[in-house]
N, C-alpha and C positions, 0 to 999 in steps of 0.2 A: 838878590839878597846874599850877602856875604856869609861864609861859614864861620862858626865860632872858632876862636883861636885855639881852644883846647882840642877841638876835633882835628884841626890841621896838624897840630903838633903830635897827637897820639896816633894818628892813622899811619900805617906802614907806607913807605915810599913806593910809588908805582901802582897803587890800588885806588880805584875810584870809590866814591861813597856808595854803600849798599843801597839797592833800590827797595822801596817798601814792598812787602809781600801782598798777594791778592787778598789774603784774609784781612790784612790791616786796611786795605783799601775799602773792602766791603763792610768792615765792622760798623761804620757809621749808619749803614742802611739795614743792619740786621733787625732792628726793631720793627721795620716795615715788612721784611721778607717772611719772617717766622709766622705771623698771623695769616699771611696769604697761603702758605703751604698747608697750614692747619685747615683752612677753609676748603681747599681742594680735596683733602682726605675725607672731610665730613661729607662733601658732595658725593664722592665715590661710594661711601658706605650707604648713603641714602638711596642711590640708584640700585645698589645690590639688594637692598631690602624691598624695593618696589618690584623689581623684575623677578626675584627669586631664582635666578640662574646660578647654580653652584659651579658651572663650568664656563662662566663668562670670561671672554678673552681668549679661550683656547681655540686652536684651528678646527674648522669644521668642513665637512664635505657632504654633498647631496648626491645620492645614487638613485638613478631612475630604473625601476623594475618594469620590464616589458612583459605583458601577459600574452603568451602565444597560444594559438588555437590548438586543441588536442588533435593528434593524428587519428584519423578514422580507423576503427577496428573492423575486422571481418565479421559479418553476421553469422549466426549459427548455421552450419551446413555449407558455408562458402569457403572454398579453398583459399588458403592464405596467400597463394601466389597470384590470385586474381585481384587483390586489393592494391590499388595504386598508392605509391608512397607519397606523403605530403611533400609539397615543394620545399618546405622549410626544414624537413627532417634531416638531421645530419647523417652522413654515411661514414662507415669505418674507413679510415685512411688506408691506402694500398699497403703500407708497411704492416698495419695491424692485421689486415686480411691475410697477408703472406705469413705472418707469424702464427696466426691461428691454424692455417693449413699445415705448417711445419709441426706444430704441437700435436695436431690430430694424427699426422703421419707417424711421428716418433712414438706416440703414447700407446698405439694399438687400439684406440677408441675410434670406431667408425661413425662419422656424422653424416646423415643424409639430409640434404637441404631441398626445399622446393625448387623446381626447375626454373632456370633463368635468374637465379640469385647468386651473388658472389660473396657478399658479406653475410655473416651468420644472422638469420632472421629470428623472429620471436619464437617460432615453433620448429623444432628439429627432431629427428629420430636418431637416438644415440644407441649404438650397440657396443656394450662393454664385454670384452672377452671373458669367458668363464675362468675363475681362478684355478690354477693347477694344484692338485692335491699331492703330487709326487714331489718328494724332497730328496735332493742329492746329498751324498755324504760330504762332510766337512773337508775342505781342501785348503792348504796341504795337510796331509796326514803324516805326522812325524815318523811313523813306522815305515813310510814309503818314500823317504827322502834321504839324500846324503849330500854333503858339501863337495862341490867340484871346483875346478879352476875358475869357472865363470859364475858360479853361484850354486843355488840349490837345484839338484837334479832328481828325477824319479828313479826308483829302484824297486826290486822285488823285496817284500818284507818277510818276516818269519811265517812259517807255514806255507810258503810259496804264494803268499797273497800278492796279486798283481795290481798295479794302478789301473789297468784295463778293467778289472772287476770291481775294484773299490770305488772308482770315480764314475762308473757307467750309470746311465739313467736306468732305474729298474723297469723291467718289462716282463709280463707274465707269459709271453709267447703265444697268446691266444689269437685267433683270427685266421680265416682261410685265405685272405688276401691282405698282405702287409707291404707297406712302402716305407723305406728309409731315405731321408734326404739330408745331404750335407751342404751347407752354405759356407763358402770359403771367402777369405779376405776380410773377415770381421775385424774391426778395430782401426782400420785405416781412414775411415770417414766417420765423423761424429754423428751426423744425421742418419746415415745408412746403418751404422752400428746400433744406434738406439732403436731404429725401426725393425731391424732384424731380431733384436732381443725381445721387443715388446709385441710386435705384430705377428711374427711367425708362431705357429703352434709349438708348445714346449718340447714336443717329441722330436722336432727337427734339430739335428746336431749342427753346431757352429764350429768352423775352423778359424783360428785367430792367426793373423800375420805376425811374425816375430819382430817386424819393424814398427809396429804401432806403439804409441805412447800409453802410459798408465795401464799396461797389460794386466797387472794383478787386479786392478779395479774392474776392468772390462770383463775379465774371466769370472770374477766374483759375481758381478751383476748377471752375466749370462747363466751361470749355474744356479743362482738364486731364483731366476725365472724358470728354471727347470730344464734348460738346455745342457746336454753334455757337450764337452768341448774337445777339439783336436788342435794340433799344432801344424801350421804350414812350414815345410822344410824347403828352403830355396835350393833348386837343383838346376844343373846346366842344361839349357835347351840346345837344339841343333845350331841355331844361328847366334850363339853366344860369341862375342859380347855385344852384337847389335841388339839382341834382346837380353837384357841383364836383369836377373831376378833381384840383385842387390848385393850388399856386402855379405861376406860369409857364405857365398854360394858354394855348394858342394860340386867339385869339378872332376871330370874324368882324367884330367892331366895332373891332378894333385896326388900326393902320396896318401895311402890309407890313414896314416896317423894325423895328417893335416885335415883330411875330410872329417875324421872322427872328432877332432877338436872343434871344427865348425858346427858339427851336429850338436856337440855339447853346449856350445854357445846358444844355439836355438832352444835347446831343451831347458836352459836355465832362465828363460825369459819370463815364465810364469808357471804356476802349478795347477794341478787338477785335470790335466788332459788325459784322455784314454788312448791316444795314438797320434800318428803323424800322417799327413797327406802331402803329396808333392806339390810344390809351387813351380810351374813350368817343368823342366827336367826331362824333355823328350830324349836327349842324348844320353844322359846318365841312366835313365830307366832301360835303355836298350843295350847297356854295357854291363853284363853280369859281374865282370871282374871288379869294376868300380862300385857297383851297387851292393853286392853281397856283404861286404864289411859293414855297410850302413844298416842293412836289414838285420844282420846278426846282432848289432849293438841295440837296435830297437827292441828285438825280441828278448834279449838278455835283461832288459830293464822292465819287462812285464807290460810292454805296450804293443799295439797293433799298427799296421800300415795300410793305408788306403791309396790305391792307384786311381787317379781321377778319370782315367779313360780317355784323355785327350790325345795320347800318343798311341798310334796303331802298332808300333813295333816294341811296346813295353814288354820286358821280361820280369817285371816285379813279382807277379803272383807265382810264377814258376820258381823263381829264386827263393821266395819266402816259403813256399811249400817244402823245398829241399832243406831249408834252415829251421823249419818248424816255427816260423814267426807268423803270428796271426795276420792275415791279409785278406783284402777283398778288392776286386777291380770293378770299376763302373762300366756300364755298357751304354749309358745315355748321358749326354751333356745337355742339360735343359736349355741353357742360354748360349749355346755355341753361336746361334744367330740371335743377336739382341734386339728382337722385334716382338711386340706383344703377340701377334698371331703365331709366330714361330715357337715361342715359349709355350703358348697354350696347346699347340699341336704336340710338342714333346711331352707335356704333362698328360695329355690324353693317351699317348703311346705308352707312357710309364704306367698309367692306370690299367690299360689293357694287358700289359705284360704281367702286372701283379695278379690280376684275375686269372691269367692263364697258368702262371708258374707258382703262385702262392706267395712269392716275395719278389720285390724289385727295389733297387736302391738308386737314388739320383742325387746330384749335388748341383748347386748353382752359385754364382758369384754374389757377393753382397753389394749389388747395385740396386738402386731404387726400383727399376723396372722389374727385375727378377723377384724382388721381395713382394712387390704389389701383385704380380701375377700368381705367385705361389700362395700368398695369403688369401687371395680371392678364390682360387681353386680349392683350397683346403677347408673352406667354411662349412660345407655340408658333405664332406668326404665320407663320414661314417654312414650317412643315409644311403650311400651308394655301395655299402658293403665293404669298405676299405678302411684299414686302421693304420695310422702312422706309428712307426717304431723308431728308436734311435739307431744310429749307424753301428754302435757296438753290438747290436744283434747279429750283424754279419761277421764282425771280427771275432765274436765269441763262439761261432760255429753253429748257431741255432738254425738259420736258414741255409739252403744250399749255397755254397760259396761261389758257384758259377753263375748264379742268377742275381747279378748285382748291376746297379746303374748309378752313375754319379755326374755332377755338374761342376765344371771348373770355372774359376773367376776369370 
């Protein structure tokens, strides 16, 4: 069929005639489609009315619940460890069992389980340590501090008030047999530090390493738990630098001013300590010319010094006596041999010495084995007629200064 002449003349050149739209094509059938769609809608409404399902058409899932047989329980009078575990009973994963043991170790709570079990059973015996009623003075005390080159340092306050007296754990001095224990190296291991603070009796003093992190927090936690604290001072050993205490070590080859600056760095690491204890230092402790300026500075700031007793040639207590600096020397190193039977043997010797002389002092490193043995030994100490006292008891001159024992990390 030919196109009308007017369309040919009016259409722009190069363009074909427009195709009819889909709507135009379907328009003749619209009168049949509309009634069909309406019928489908009415059918759907009818089905919904019959089934009554308000969520028809939504996704659905079916979950199968399996009923498991109950685990048999022990009869009255039957020990819990004689009941066999049900074969389907889930056991604690090894990671959870390990975590539970770590929490128990660090918290100070003793958990006794039936023999032959690893995961916590239904019934356990829990021993919670008795709360300590002794409260230490707030630290730092603004009256006992001054600003130094490396930070806040201790000093003697008005009225000759010493940090040694202000920060010490109170003690009434009673008891015919007393023992002081100093645990050194606290702060360098998170688990061991938590265990030392929580598990050891509060009367046991703790020495903090100047190289630990968050020392102010560690010191605050220890004192809040009732432990008085000391500062470890890194000192030159005989085989230095093969054995290196760390940066800022006080050396026999250094000038006094340089050593005093290194001492100031250590004393600025945290607040609230009653004195210092050597970390290594066999060579320095045997050299009075290098040691005495250090001891004089410690005494001038109202602090005491503890010789850990590891060095046989130490001149620390003799030099401190000449300088009128409070000092005490250990006679026993509890974990010099880091074996359970060796530590137990030294603890028994310490106990015998306290009964014989009225007072003995010991210290140990903050390693898990030492903490475990000391905590176990101290459980019923008072029933054996012995009382634990803080290390400051020796530094403040209450017991004989020659009857002292200490344990080195």
